[in-house]
Backbone as numpy.savetxt, mean C-alpha at the origin, in Angstrom:
# Nx Ny Nz CAx CAy CAz Cx Cy Cz
-10.83 36.66 -19.13 -11.47 38.15 -18.38 -12.62 37.38 -17.63
-13.45 36.55 -18.36 -14.75 36.10 -17.38 -14.38 35.40 -16.31
-13.31 34.71 -16.20 -12.72 34.05 -15.15 -12.28 34.83 -14.03
-11.29 35.98 -14.37 -11.18 37.08 -13.37 -12.27 37.63 -12.84
-13.42 37.79 -13.90 -14.49 38.34 -13.20 -15.29 37.58 -11.99
-15.29 36.42 -12.74 -15.72 35.31 -11.53 -15.13 35.38 -10.36
-14.10 35.40 -10.59 -13.15 35.53 -9.33 -13.45 36.42 -8.03
-13.33 37.76 -8.90 -13.88 38.92 -7.96 -15.21 39.00 -7.61
-16.31 38.34 -8.30 -17.48 38.21 -7.79 -17.38 36.98 -6.28
-16.86 35.96 -6.54 -16.86 35.52 -5.38 -15.98 35.88 -4.19
-15.02 36.61 -4.49 -14.64 37.31 -3.61 -15.46 38.22 -2.55
-16.12 38.99 -3.55 -17.31 39.78 -2.91 -18.18 39.21 -2.28
-18.59 38.37 -2.71 -20.16 37.77 -2.25 -19.78 36.66 -1.18
-18.66 35.89 -1.69 -18.25 35.05 -0.36 -18.99 33.65 -0.26
-19.70 33.18 -1.75 -20.29 32.28 -1.59 -19.71 30.88 -2.13
-19.15 29.79 -1.86 -18.14 28.85 -2.10 -19.14 28.28 -2.81
-20.42 27.59 -2.63 -20.84 27.07 -4.28 -21.13 27.79 -5.47
-21.35 29.35 -5.07 -21.32 30.29 -6.49 -19.95 30.34 -7.15
-18.85 30.14 -6.36 -17.79 30.50 -6.81 -17.24 28.94 -7.38
-17.35 27.84 -6.97 -17.32 26.86 -7.91 -18.36 26.43 -8.86
-19.60 26.98 -9.02 -20.06 27.07 -10.17 -19.79 27.99 -11.25
-19.31 29.36 -10.61 -18.67 30.25 -11.88 -17.71 29.83 -12.36
-16.65 28.81 -11.48 -15.23 28.52 -12.21 -15.43 28.01 -13.10
-16.23 26.51 -13.01 -16.32 25.47 -13.65 -17.10 25.92 -15.03
-18.02 26.87 -14.92 -18.93 27.30 -16.33 -18.70 28.26 -16.75
-17.69 29.09 -16.69 -17.15 30.19 -17.11 -15.94 29.80 -17.97
-15.25 28.98 -17.67 -14.19 28.72 -18.69 -12.96 27.88 -18.25
-12.57 26.89 -19.34 -11.77 25.67 -19.07 -10.51 26.30 -18.95
-9.92 27.28 -19.13 -8.87 27.94 -19.20 -7.77 27.94 -18.01
-8.98 28.16 -16.61 -8.10 28.21 -15.71 -7.90 26.38 -15.06
-8.37 25.50 -15.40 -8.48 24.85 -14.82 -6.76 24.17 -14.99
-6.46 23.47 -13.62 -4.82 22.99 -13.53 -5.02 21.75 -14.44
-3.97 21.56 -15.27 -3.42 20.63 -16.14 -2.18 19.72 -15.26
-1.35 20.21 -14.41 -0.37 19.70 -13.60 -0.69 19.83 -12.22
0.12 19.12 -11.24 0.17 19.44 -9.99 1.42 19.29 -9.92
1.96 19.93 -8.74 3.24 19.99 -8.25 3.44 19.11 -6.82
4.01 17.88 -6.76 4.43 17.30 -5.60 5.64 17.64 -4.88
5.16 18.46 -3.96 6.23 19.20 -3.00 7.31 17.98 -2.53
7.22 17.00 -1.91 7.94 16.25 -1.69 8.62 16.23 -0.56
10.22 16.46 -0.73 11.17 16.77 0.40 11.97 17.76 0.10
11.08 18.82 -0.66 11.59 20.31 -1.05 12.03 20.99 -0.09
11.61 20.85 0.98 11.92 21.39 2.33 13.65 21.59 2.73
14.17 20.22 1.99 15.87 19.78 2.53 16.47 20.12 1.16
16.56 20.75 0.14 17.34 20.99 -0.91 18.95 20.55 -0.58
19.41 20.94 0.34 20.75 20.05 0.66 20.91 18.81 0.98
19.60 17.94 0.74 19.81 16.53 0.99 19.12 15.81 -0.38
18.85 16.53 -1.34 18.55 15.58 -2.20 19.36 14.52 -2.86
20.57 15.09 -3.02 21.38 13.87 -3.15 21.53 12.79 -2.44
21.55 13.08 -1.10 21.79 12.04 -0.39 20.25 11.21 -0.05
19.19 11.90 -0.35 17.85 11.23 -0.31 17.57 10.44 -1.61
17.95 10.88 -2.75 18.10 10.02 -3.97 18.79 8.90 -3.85
20.03 8.86 -3.22 20.86 7.58 -3.05 20.43 6.58 -1.77
19.53 7.08 -0.85 18.62 6.38 0.04 17.61 5.75 -0.48
16.87 6.64 -1.36 15.40 6.13 -1.78 15.82 4.86 -3.07
16.84 5.19 -3.63 17.37 4.22 -4.88 17.98 3.14 -4.11
18.61 2.84 -3.03 18.95 1.49 -2.40 17.78 1.15 -1.52
16.88 1.74 -1.37 15.77 1.22 -0.78 14.97 0.14 -1.84
14.82 1.21 -2.83 13.92 0.76 -4.22 14.72 -0.75 -4.59
15.99 -0.65 -4.77 16.50 -1.66 -5.21 16.49 -3.21 -4.16
16.78 -2.47 -2.77 16.63 -3.91 -2.12 15.20 -4.59 -2.15
14.10 -3.63 -1.98 12.85 -3.62 -2.13 12.22 -4.94 -3.49
12.76 -4.38 -4.62 12.52 -5.21 -5.61 13.15 -6.80 -5.82
14.60 -6.53 -5.13 15.48 -7.53 -5.02 14.95 -8.60 -4.08
14.59 -8.42 -2.95 14.23 -9.28 -1.60 12.96 -9.70 -2.19
11.90 -8.94 -2.35 10.60 -9.96 -2.92 10.59 -10.56 -4.26
11.54 -10.27 -5.13 11.95 -10.92 -5.89 12.34 -12.55 -5.95
13.18 -12.41 -4.88 13.69 -13.62 -4.37 12.64 -14.46 -3.60
11.60 -13.88 -3.06 10.50 -14.64 -2.30 9.63 -15.18 -3.34
9.36 -14.57 -4.51 8.55 -15.09 -5.41 9.37 -15.97 -6.19
10.56 -16.11 -6.72 11.20 -16.98 -7.42 11.38 -18.16 -6.24
11.32 -18.01 -5.13 11.34 -19.30 -4.26 10.56 -20.04 -4.13
9.13 -19.48 -4.11 7.70 -20.02 -3.84 7.74 -20.52 -5.00
7.75 -19.83 -6.54 7.31 -20.78 -7.51 8.20 -21.81 -8.16
9.58 -21.60 -7.55 10.55 -22.48 -8.13 10.82 -24.11 -7.20
10.72 -23.93 -5.64 10.81 -24.82 -4.67 9.62 -25.48 -4.57
9.47 -27.07 -4.84 8.48 -27.50 -4.38 7.72 -27.85 -3.03
8.84 -27.56 -2.18 8.74 -27.38 -0.64 7.74 -26.38 -0.10
7.73 -25.36 -1.07 7.02 -24.03 -0.44 5.65 -24.12 -1.52
5.07 -25.32 -2.21 4.16 -25.16 -2.71 2.86 -25.45 -1.70
2.72 -24.41 -0.86 1.58 -24.70 0.20 0.89 -23.39 -0.02
-0.24 -23.73 0.71 -1.25 -21.91 0.79 -0.32 -20.66 1.54
0.38 -21.69 2.51 1.02 -20.14 3.25 1.80 -19.62 2.25
2.57 -20.26 1.44 3.53 -19.68 0.78 3.05 -19.04 -0.60
1.85 -19.51 -0.71 1.59 -18.94 -2.08 0.79 -17.61 -1.82
0.31 -16.98 -0.80 -0.27 -15.93 0.20 0.95 -15.26 0.22
2.34 -15.74 0.56 3.31 -14.99 0.83 3.98 -14.48 -0.53
4.40 -15.24 -1.96 4.84 -15.20 -2.98 3.69 -13.84 -3.56
2.33 -14.08 -3.43 1.25 -13.36 -3.82 1.64 -11.63 -3.44
1.93 -11.77 -2.00 2.32 -10.55 -1.24 3.56 -9.74 -2.10
4.87 -10.47 -1.94 5.81 -10.15 -2.52 5.76 -9.38 -3.82
5.15 -10.26 -4.59 4.64 -9.52 -6.12 3.99 -8.50 -6.04
3.12 -8.27 -4.99 2.15 -6.67 -4.60 3.17 -6.23 -4.34
3.73 -6.05 -3.17 5.08 -5.29 -3.12 5.81 -4.62 -4.10
6.22 -5.43 -4.87 7.04 -5.06 -5.79 6.30 -3.91 -6.82
4.92 -3.92 -7.06 4.34 -3.58 -7.77 4.17 -2.30 -7.10
3.59 -2.42 -5.54 3.16 -1.34 -4.96 4.32 0.01 -4.76
5.48 -0.50 -4.49 6.85 0.51 -4.22 6.97 1.31 -5.90
6.62 0.26 -6.56 6.70 0.98 -8.03 6.03 1.83 -8.34
4.72 2.11 -7.46 4.06 3.08 -8.02 4.37 4.46 -7.77
5.39 4.80 -6.53 5.60 5.76 -5.87 7.07 5.88 -5.86
7.85 5.25 -5.87 9.24 5.68 -5.51 9.78 5.69 -6.96
9.85 5.07 -8.07 10.55 5.74 -9.59 10.15 7.45 -9.77
8.89 7.60 -9.45 8.44 9.18 -9.49 9.26 9.92 -8.74
9.02 9.69 -7.21 10.11 10.28 -6.31 11.36 10.42 -6.54
12.16 9.22 -7.03 13.26 9.41 -7.31 13.89 10.10 -8.79
12.72 10.17 -9.50 12.92 11.34 -10.72 13.08 12.56 -10.26
12.28 12.87 -9.37 12.24 14.53 -8.70 13.52 14.68 -8.02
13.99 13.93 -7.44 15.11 14.15 -6.54 16.26 14.36 -7.43
16.64 13.54 -8.44 17.57 13.69 -9.52 17.28 14.95 -10.36
16.51 15.08 -10.67 16.04 16.28 -11.93 15.39 17.43 -11.62
14.76 17.40 -10.31 14.19 18.55 -9.64 12.76 18.88 -10.04
12.43 18.21 -11.23 11.18 18.20 -11.63 10.09 17.76 -11.07
9.21 18.26 -10.23 7.97 17.88 -9.00 6.69 17.94 -10.07
6.74 18.43 -10.87 5.46 18.66 -11.76 4.63 17.19 -12.01
3.69 16.90 -12.09 3.19 15.77 -12.83 1.54 16.07 -13.19
1.16 15.31 -14.08 -0.28 15.61 -15.11 -1.33 15.22 -14.02
-2.45 16.09 -14.00 -3.55 15.72 -13.13 -3.48 13.94 -13.41
-4.01 14.03 -14.81 -4.34 12.30 -15.36 -3.08 11.29 -14.91
-2.20 11.77 -14.79 -0.81 10.81 -14.19 -1.32 11.19 -12.71
-1.55 12.08 -12.19 -1.47 11.88 -10.89 -2.87 11.00 -10.52
-4.23 11.15 -11.04 -5.07 10.13 -10.73 -4.93 8.72 -11.06
-3.85 8.68 -11.88 -3.85 6.89 -12.16 -2.38 6.49 -11.35
-1.56 7.48 -10.96 -0.78 6.75 -9.49 -1.85 6.76 -8.63
-3.01 7.64 -8.07 -3.44 6.97 -6.95 -4.23 5.88 -7.44
-4.63 5.54 -8.52 -5.69 4.51 -8.67 -4.63 2.75 -8.60
-3.42 3.06 -9.25 -2.60 1.63 -9.01 -2.27 1.75 -7.40
-1.93 3.06 -7.10 -1.57 2.90 -5.39 -2.72 2.18 -4.66
-3.82 2.69 -4.78 -5.11 2.46 -4.35 -5.39 1.18 -4.30
-5.49 0.59 -5.75 -5.86 -0.88 -5.95 -4.61 -1.59 -5.08
-3.86 -1.45 -4.83 -2.29 -2.37 -4.48 -2.57 -2.10 -2.97
-2.84 -0.91 -2.21 -2.91 -1.14 -1.09 -4.00 -1.84 -0.51
-5.34 -1.83 -1.40 -6.52 -2.52 -0.69 -6.31 -3.88 -0.56
-5.59 -3.89 -1.92 -4.95 -5.89 -2.10 -4.44 -5.97 -1.14
-3.33 -5.34 -0.44 -2.71 -5.84 0.67 -3.24 -5.97 1.88
-4.39 -5.14 1.84 -5.07 -5.35 3.16 -5.73 -6.49 3.41
-6.69 -6.84 2.23 -7.41 -8.16 1.69 -6.50 -9.50 2.12
-5.20 -9.56 1.36 -3.95 -10.38 1.33 -3.71 -10.65 3.09
-3.51 -9.62 3.71 -2.92 -9.99 4.81 -4.56 -10.30 5.85
-5.20 -10.37 5.38 -6.31 -10.66 6.19 -6.52 -12.31 5.95
-6.33 -12.54 4.49 -6.18 -13.86 4.15 -5.51 -14.50 4.64
-4.27 -14.27 5.08 -3.03 -14.75 5.36 -3.13 -14.88 7.21
-3.90 -14.10 7.57 -4.38 -14.29 9.24 -5.21 -15.34 9.44
-6.22 -15.87 8.34 -7.01 -16.59 8.44 -6.44 -17.80 8.22
-5.50 -17.84 7.24 -4.62 -19.21 7.16 -4.24 -19.76 8.35
-3.09 -18.69 8.95 -3.00 -18.86 10.51 -3.48 -19.43 11.22
-5.05 -18.65 11.28 -5.86 -19.20 12.48 -6.03 -20.68 12.01
-6.42 -21.05 10.81 -6.84 -22.46 10.33 -5.68 -23.50 10.81
-4.58 -22.98 10.70 -3.04 -23.91 10.79 -2.95 -24.05 12.18
-3.34 -22.98 13.53 -2.98 -23.37 14.37 -4.27 -23.71 15.13
-5.67 -22.87 14.95 -6.59 -23.33 15.87 -7.40 -24.64 15.12
-6.99 -25.14 14.15 -7.64 -26.15 13.32 -6.84 -27.14 12.44
-5.80 -27.77 13.28 -4.67 -28.36 12.47 -5.17 -29.40 11.51
-6.30 -30.57 12.01 -6.44 -31.86 11.78 -7.57 -31.21 10.45
-8.23 -30.17 10.19 -9.03 -29.92 9.24 -8.34 -29.06 8.18
-6.92 -28.38 8.87 -6.53 -27.55 8.04 -6.49 -27.89 6.27
-6.04 -28.94 6.11 -5.77 -29.62 4.48 -6.92 -29.45 3.64
-8.12 -29.78 4.12 -9.50 -29.74 3.85 -10.18 -28.22 3.74
-9.69 -27.70 4.62 -10.35 -26.38 4.88 -9.43 -25.36 3.90
-8.14 -25.38 3.88 -7.54 -24.79 3.16 -6.83 -25.42 2.08
-7.65 -26.01 1.33 -6.72 -26.47 0.01 -6.50 -25.47 -1.07
-6.04 -26.13 -2.24 -5.29 -25.19 -3.43 -6.79 -24.04 -3.88
-7.53 -24.79 -3.80 -8.88 -24.44 -4.60 -9.25 -23.07 -3.69
-9.57 -23.11 -2.39 -9.88 -22.09 -1.82 -8.67 -21.13 -1.42
-7.52 -21.62 -1.64 -6.61 -20.70 -1.38 -6.46 -19.67 -2.77
-6.71 -20.43 -3.84 -6.46 -19.57 -5.12 -8.00 -18.52 -5.29
-9.13 -18.85 -4.74 -10.60 -18.33 -4.72 -10.04 -17.06 -3.51
-9.34 -16.78 -2.33 -9.20 -16.23 -1.59 -8.30 -14.87 -2.25
-7.09 -15.69 -2.91 -6.38 -14.74 -3.63 -6.96 -13.91 -4.56
-7.90 -14.46 -5.55 -8.59 -13.92 -6.35 -9.38 -12.96 -5.93
-10.24 -13.45 -4.95 -11.03 -12.21 -4.19 -10.18 -11.05 -3.64
-9.02 -10.94 -3.20 -8.50 -10.01 -2.83 -7.88 -9.07 -3.96
-7.40 -9.65 -5.01 -7.15 -8.87 -6.06 -8.56 -7.89 -6.53
-9.43 -8.92 -6.96 -10.52 -8.43 -7.60 -11.40 -7.26 -6.46
-11.44 -7.45 -5.47 -12.13 -6.71 -4.13 -11.40 -5.45 -4.55
-9.99 -5.41 -4.18 -9.10 -3.99 -4.29 -9.30 -3.36 -5.90
-9.17 -4.23 -6.67 -9.51 -3.29 -8.21 -10.99 -2.61 -8.20
-12.02 -3.28 -7.95 -13.34 -2.95 -8.37 -13.36 -1.94 -7.45
-13.14 -1.93 -5.83 -13.68 -0.91 -4.72 -12.76 0.56 -5.58
-11.46 0.44 -5.40 -10.83 1.54 -6.15 -11.01 2.20 -7.19
-11.82 1.43 -7.98 -11.97 1.80 -9.45 -13.12 2.93 -9.33
-14.16 2.26 -8.48 -15.23 3.17 -8.14 -14.80 4.51 -7.72
-14.06 4.58 -6.75 -13.32 5.80 -6.35 -12.73 6.79 -7.41
-11.88 5.85 -8.18 -11.21 6.81 -9.33 -12.08 7.43 -9.88
-13.34 6.79 -10.12 -14.17 7.16 -11.62 -14.66 8.57 -11.15
-14.92 8.77 -9.84 -15.23 9.88 -9.37 -14.15 11.09 -9.36
-12.81 10.75 -9.34 -11.71 11.71 -9.26 -11.78 12.32 -10.59
-12.19 11.31 -11.86 -11.85 11.77 -12.90 -12.91 12.85 -13.37
-14.30 13.06 -12.63 -15.32 14.04 -12.99 -14.74 15.25 -12.19
-13.88 15.44 -11.26 -13.51 16.52 -10.59 -13.08 17.47 -11.63
-13.03 18.61 -11.22 -12.26 19.88 -11.94 -11.12 20.47 -10.63
-10.14 20.37 -11.01 -8.80 21.14 -10.52 -8.42 22.38 -10.88
-8.78 23.70 -10.19 -8.21 24.78 -10.42 -7.48 25.57 -9.12
-6.94 26.57 -9.39 -6.19 27.27 -8.36 -5.21 26.89 -7.85
-4.78 26.54 -6.41 -3.51 26.03 -6.01 -3.19 24.73 -6.66
-2.09 24.61 -6.99 -1.64 23.20 -7.42 -0.51 22.37 -6.91
-0.54 22.79 -5.72 0.76 22.10 -4.90 0.31 20.92 -3.98
0.67 19.83 -3.90 0.70 18.34 -3.33 1.78 18.57 -2.31
1.23 18.59 -1.00 2.30 18.74 0.08 2.49 16.97 0.52
3.03 16.32 -0.43 3.29 14.72 -0.25 4.21 14.45 -1.46
4.61 13.54 -1.55 5.66 12.67 -2.23 4.97 11.81 -3.57
3.82 11.79 -3.12 2.77 11.02 -3.96 1.54 11.33 -3.98
0.35 11.08 -5.12 -0.65 11.45 -5.22 -1.68 10.63 -4.02
-1.57 11.04 -3.17 -2.46 10.40 -2.17 -3.92 10.97 -1.83
-4.99 10.53 -1.66 -6.28 10.68 -2.15 -6.73 12.36 -1.47
-6.24 12.47 0.02 -6.70 13.54 0.80 -6.30 14.78 0.14
-4.70 15.01 0.08 -4.31 16.17 -0.58 -4.57 16.52 -2.01
-5.22 15.44 -2.93 -5.85 15.66 -4.05 -7.08 16.19 -4.38
-7.98 15.54 -2.99 -9.35 16.26 -2.93 -9.42 17.76 -2.57
-8.22 18.11 -1.69 -8.39 19.62 -1.27 -8.08 20.27 -2.31
-7.49 20.13 -3.98 -7.18 21.05 -4.52 -8.27 21.18 -5.50
-9.37 20.23 -5.49 -10.68 20.50 -6.29 -11.50 21.36 -6.12
-11.78 22.29 -6.96 -12.46 23.40 -6.86 -14.36 22.87 -7.49
-14.39 21.51 -7.29 -16.04 20.96 -7.38 -16.38 20.85 -6.21
-17.62 20.24 -6.32 -18.07 19.87 -4.82 -17.87 18.39 -4.81
-17.25 18.22 -3.39 -16.40 16.91 -3.67 -17.39 16.13 -2.61
-18.50 16.53 -2.04 -19.20 15.99 -0.96 -19.67 14.43 -1.20
-19.93 14.35 -2.57 -20.37 12.84 -2.72 -18.79 12.06 -2.97
-18.04 12.78 -3.53 -16.82 11.75 -3.64 -16.18 11.43 -2.28
-16.20 12.35 -1.27 -16.05 12.14 0.16 -16.83 11.04 0.81
-17.95 11.40 0.68 -18.91 10.18 1.24 -18.66 8.77 0.89
-18.79 8.53 -0.63 -18.37 7.04 -1.39 -16.73 6.81 -1.04
-15.75 7.81 -1.29 -14.21 7.44 -0.52 -14.53 7.04 0.94
-15.36 7.51 2.05 -15.35 7.19 3.03 -15.86 5.51 3.50
-17.09 5.01 2.50 -17.67 3.94 2.47 -16.60 2.83 2.26
-16.09 3.17 0.90 -14.95 2.39 0.50 -13.91 2.26 1.28
-13.57 3.13 1.63 -12.06 3.06 2.56 -12.80 2.31 3.83
-13.65 2.32 4.29 -13.95 1.46 5.52 -13.90 0.07 4.96
-15.02 -0.11 3.79 -14.75 -1.78 3.49 -13.42 -2.26 3.11
-12.37 -1.45 2.58 -10.99 -2.02 2.05 -10.39 -1.76 3.24
-10.35 -1.23 4.19 -9.44 -1.01 5.49 -10.14 -1.66 6.88
-10.80 -1.38 7.12 -11.82 -1.41 8.51 -11.98 -2.83 8.38
-12.91 -3.69 7.56 -13.29 -4.98 7.27 -12.01 -5.84 7.62
-11.25 -5.76 6.50 -9.76 -6.76 6.55 -9.07 -6.53 7.85
-9.26 -5.73 8.37 -8.56 -5.51 9.76 -9.33 -5.96 10.96
-10.54 -5.86 10.77 -11.15 -6.57 12.39 -11.19 -8.09 11.91
-11.21 -8.55 10.36 -10.88 -10.02 10.46 -9.55 -10.13 10.93
-8.58 -9.66 10.70 -7.16 -10.17 10.92 -6.91 -10.00 12.28
-8.02 -8.97 13.10 -7.64 -8.74 14.60 -8.73 -10.26 15.08
-9.58 -10.38 14.53 -10.38 -11.68 15.04 -9.80 -12.96 14.96
-8.93 -13.23 13.88 -8.07 -14.45 13.68 -6.66 -14.24 14.90
-6.48 -13.61 14.91 -5.34 -13.45 15.99 -6.07 -13.28 17.24
-6.82 -12.81 17.90 -7.37 -12.95 18.86 -7.49 -14.46 19.36
-8.20 -15.28 18.30 -8.54 -16.84 18.65 -7.12 -17.40 18.25
-5.85 -16.81 17.67 -5.06 -17.58 17.94 -4.15 -17.18 19.08
-4.27 -16.05 19.39 -3.33 -16.03 20.87 -3.91 -16.82 22.17
-5.42 -17.03 22.04 -6.33 -17.47 23.10 -5.93 -19.29 23.10
-6.02 -19.89 21.89 -5.35 -21.09 21.52 -3.67 -21.57 22.09
-3.07 -20.21 21.98 -1.61 -20.48 22.29 -1.52 -20.74 23.88
-2.31 -19.74 24.36 -2.03 -19.38 25.61 -2.88 -20.89 26.48
-3.65 -21.47 25.66 -4.22 -22.82 26.60 -3.08 -24.38 26.01
-2.20 -23.83 25.52 -1.49 -24.96 25.07 -0.41 -24.91 26.23
-0.25 -26.51 26.87 0.12 -26.88 28.07 1.82 -26.72 27.87
2.27 -26.91 27.08 3.93 -26.95 27.03 4.52 -25.46 26.67
5.36 -25.26 26.76 5.99 -24.23 26.33 6.48 -24.22 25.01
7.40 -25.32 24.81 7.73 -25.97 23.44 6.76 -25.39 22.61
5.35 -25.96 22.35 4.36 -25.98 21.70 3.77 -24.64 21.60
3.80 -23.73 22.73 3.52 -22.32 22.41 4.53 -21.75 21.32
6.01 -21.68 21.93 6.84 -21.26 21.01 6.80 -21.64 19.51
6.22 -22.93 19.39 6.54 -23.42 18.02 5.10 -22.76 17.11
4.11 -22.52 18.06 2.88 -22.03 17.24 3.19 -20.61 17.18
3.56 -19.91 17.96 3.68 -18.59 17.82 4.82 -17.88 16.89
5.80 -19.25 16.48 6.89 -18.62 15.56 6.44 -18.77 14.22
5.13 -19.54 14.04 4.57 -19.75 12.70 3.54 -18.66 12.17
3.51 -17.78 13.02 2.73 -16.55 12.95 3.25 -15.41 12.94
4.38 -15.20 13.92 5.07 -14.26 14.43 5.32 -13.08 13.43
5.87 -13.73 12.05 6.47 -12.91 10.77 5.15 -12.08 10.37
4.03 -12.70 10.03 2.85 -11.96 9.51 2.64 -11.00 10.72
2.50 -11.35 12.02 1.79 -10.41 12.80 2.58 -9.11 12.47
3.88 -9.18 12.53 5.09 -8.22 12.58 4.49 -7.04 11.56
4.42 -7.90 10.08 4.16 -6.93 9.38 2.76 -6.22 9.37
1.74 -7.00 9.89 0.48 -6.48 9.99 0.57 -5.30 11.10
1.36 -5.43 12.06 1.49 -4.37 13.17 2.18 -3.23 12.35
2.92 -3.28 11.43 3.87 -2.30 10.85 2.89 -1.48 9.86
2.45 -2.19 9.02 1.51 -1.72 7.73 0.18 -1.12 8.62
-0.43 -1.68 9.57 -1.81 -1.14 9.98 -1.13 -0.05 11.06
-0.62 -0.18 11.64 0.37 0.97 12.61 0.38 2.40 11.77
1.10 2.22 10.87 1.44 3.57 10.12 0.21 4.18 9.44
-0.84 3.18 8.77 -2.07 3.86 8.42 -2.98 4.15 9.15
-2.97 3.55 10.61 -3.74 4.69 11.55 -3.18 5.76 11.78
-1.73 6.02 12.07 -1.18 7.43 12.03 -1.52 8.47 11.21
-1.40 7.54 9.84 -1.94 8.51 8.87 -3.31 8.91 8.65
-4.26 8.04 8.45 -5.43 8.35 8.19 -6.61 8.23 9.10
-6.12 7.82 10.33 -7.11 7.67 11.67 -6.99 8.71 12.55
-5.89 9.08 13.00 -5.75 10.06 14.05 -6.19 11.44 13.54
-6.48 12.45 14.21 -6.75 13.45 13.82 -5.79 14.46 13.41
-5.94 15.37 12.32 -4.96 15.91 11.69 -4.32 17.28 12.32
-3.72 17.21 13.35 -3.22 18.43 14.41 -2.05 18.91 13.74
-1.62 20.06 14.31 -0.01 20.58 13.22 0.95 19.61 13.64
0.93 19.15 14.56 1.96 18.18 14.84 2.20 17.03 14.03
0.79 16.25 13.93 0.89 15.21 13.22 0.83 15.48 11.69
0.38 16.41 11.32 0.45 16.98 9.72 1.76 16.85 9.36
2.98 17.40 10.42 4.38 17.33 9.71 4.90 16.01 9.62
4.29 15.25 10.54 4.69 13.64 10.44 4.27 12.92 9.50
3.27 13.24 8.88 2.21 12.25 7.79 3.54 11.83 6.84
4.05 12.49 6.36 4.87 12.06 5.27 6.04 11.23 5.79
6.06 11.37 6.81 7.28 10.45 7.70 6.47 8.97 7.67
5.12 9.19 8.37 4.41 7.77 8.67 4.05 7.36 7.31
3.89 8.10 6.34 3.58 7.41 5.10 4.66 6.65 4.37
5.96 6.73 4.67 7.33 6.23 4.35 7.39 4.89 4.48
6.61 4.62 6.11 6.38 3.36 6.36 5.59 2.35 5.68
4.50 2.66 5.40 3.76 1.76 4.83 3.75 1.59 3.09
4.61 2.96 2.60 5.05 2.75 1.06 6.17 2.35 0.74
7.01 2.72 1.64 8.61 2.43 1.54 9.02 1.28 2.62
9.09 1.53 3.75 9.74 0.35 4.47 9.39 -0.72 4.63
7.96 -0.81 5.13 7.37 -2.22 5.08 7.34 -3.24 3.64
7.31 -2.50 2.43 7.76 -3.57 1.59 9.24 -4.07 1.38
9.71 -3.01 1.83 11.33 -3.49 1.85 11.79 -4.47 2.92
11.03 -4.57 4.38 11.08 -5.11 5.56 10.73 -6.19 5.16
9.66 -6.81 4.36 8.89 -7.93 4.39 9.77 -9.14 3.99
10.49 -8.93 3.08 11.50 -10.38 2.82 12.29 -10.53 3.81
13.00 -9.61 4.54 13.94 -9.58 5.69 12.66 -10.53 7.05
11.74 -10.04 7.03 10.83 -10.38 8.25 10.56 -12.05 8.02
10.17 -12.29 6.74 9.59 -13.43 6.62 10.95 -14.63 6.52
12.11 -14.07 5.93 12.98 -14.88 5.64 13.63 -15.07 7.00
14.02 -14.18 7.87 14.85 -14.38 8.95 14.15 -15.21 10.01
12.75 -15.12 10.01 12.21 -15.81 11.05 11.68 -17.42 10.57
11.74 -17.76 9.18 11.10 -18.76 8.72 12.34 -19.77 8.11
12.59 -20.84 8.67 13.43 -21.62 8.27 13.49 -22.23 7.19
11.66 -22.41 6.57 11.77 -23.08 5.33 12.12 -22.46 4.44
11.89 -20.86 4.40 12.25 -20.09 3.26 13.99 -20.28 3.26
14.58 -19.78 4.60 16.14 -20.22 4.36 16.54 -21.37 3.61
16.01 -22.63 4.05 16.01 -24.15 3.41 15.87 -23.88 2.09
15.11 -23.06 1.79 14.43 -23.11 0.28 15.72 -22.29 -0.53
16.02 -21.11 -0.09 16.89 -20.35 -0.28 18.36 -20.76 -1.01
18.66 -21.84 0.32 19.90 -22.45 -0.15 19.84 -23.35 -1.02
19.02 -24.03 -1.19 18.36 -25.28 -2.04 18.56 -24.48 -3.32
18.12 -23.39 -3.60 17.70 -22.92 -5.07 19.37 -21.86 -5.14
20.19 -21.52 -4.38 21.27 -20.96 -4.24 22.26 -21.83 -4.94
22.01 -23.38 -4.59 23.29 -24.75 -4.46 22.60 -25.25 -6.27
21.76 -25.07 -6.27 21.11 -25.58 -7.60 21.56 -24.70 -8.55
21.63 -23.42 -8.46 22.11 -22.47 -9.48 23.51 -22.37 -9.61
24.04 -22.79 -8.51 25.83 -22.47 -8.51 26.29 -23.55 -9.31
25.72 -24.80 -9.15 25.51 -26.18 -10.03 25.63 -25.91 -11.43
24.82 -25.32 -11.56 24.35 -25.42 -12.90 25.57 -24.25 -13.69
25.58 -22.96 -13.22 26.65 -22.08 -13.41 27.82 -23.02 -13.44
28.32 -23.95 -12.62 29.61 -24.45 -12.54 29.57 -25.38 -13.58
28.47 -26.45 -14.02 28.64 -27.20 -15.41 28.86 -26.44 -16.68
28.11 -25.41 -16.73 28.05 -24.46 -17.79 29.78 -24.12 -18.10
30.16 -23.85 -17.17 31.51 -22.93 -17.10 32.52 -24.21 -17.40
C-alpha cells in the first residue's frame, strides 16, 4: 500500500529524486528479483533455427580454441612468447563465450528468458573481466609483434619468458580488479519497475537503465574504468601497429615486407574485428537506427570473433598448421599402437 502511495506521490509531483527515495525507503517488496532477457524474442518463428545456429557456433568456438590451447601446451615448437599469448587468448575466448551463449541457448530451447538479478550481475562481472582482459591481451600481443619486427636483434632479451608471464599476469589481474570495482557498485543498486532487458545477455548499459537508485556515481566510475580498460589498450595497440607499418614500409625488398606483415596480419585482423564491433556498440551515438543494430554488432565481439580467432590464426600461420599436423600424427600413432 505504501509503495502504491509513493508511486502516486511521484507521479503527482514529478520529482525523480523524491520518487527514488520513496521507493527505496517505503518497502522492499517492490524490488525486482528477476530480469527478462528479451534476446531474439522478436522472431518466434526462428527460435529453433537460432538455437541450432548458436549451438553450432558454440561447439566450433570451444573446439577451435581448445585445439589452439592443446597445441601451445603440447608442441615445443610453439613454446615462445607469441604463442603463450595466443594460448591465453584462446583460453580466454572459451570462457568469454561461455558466459553468454549457454544462457542464450537455454532461453532459445525452453523459452524461459528470466534471470535473477544476482545472476545477471554475476554474468556481467565474468563477461566484463574477460572482455577487459582481452583488451589488455591484444595490446600485449601487439607489443610483442612490435618488438619482433622493429627490434628483432633485441627481441629475445626484451621479450623473455619472465617478461611474457608478467604481461600475461598483468592483463588478467587488471581486468579482474577494474571490473570488480564496477561490479561492487552494481550490488548496491536497487532495481524496481520495468525488468525487461533489450539484449541477449546482461550488458552494463541496459542493466543500469532498470535501476531506480541514483546511478550518477556508478556511471562516473564506470566511465573512468571503461576508459582505462578499453581506450588505453586500444591506444597502445594503435601505436604499436603505427610503428610496425612505418618499419615495414621502410623495408627495401617486397619479400621482406610480405614476411614482416604476415607475422602480424592475423593479430591485426582480430584487433579490427574486436574493436570495430566495440566502437559500433559503445562509442557511436545511440540513434534509433543503431539501437536496433546493437544486438547484431554485439554478436561480433561476443560470438563471432571468438569463433573466428582459431581460423584466422591457424589459416594464416604455418607454425600452427605444422604443429597441428605433428600433434595429429602423434595421436594417430598412439591410437594405432593401442589398437
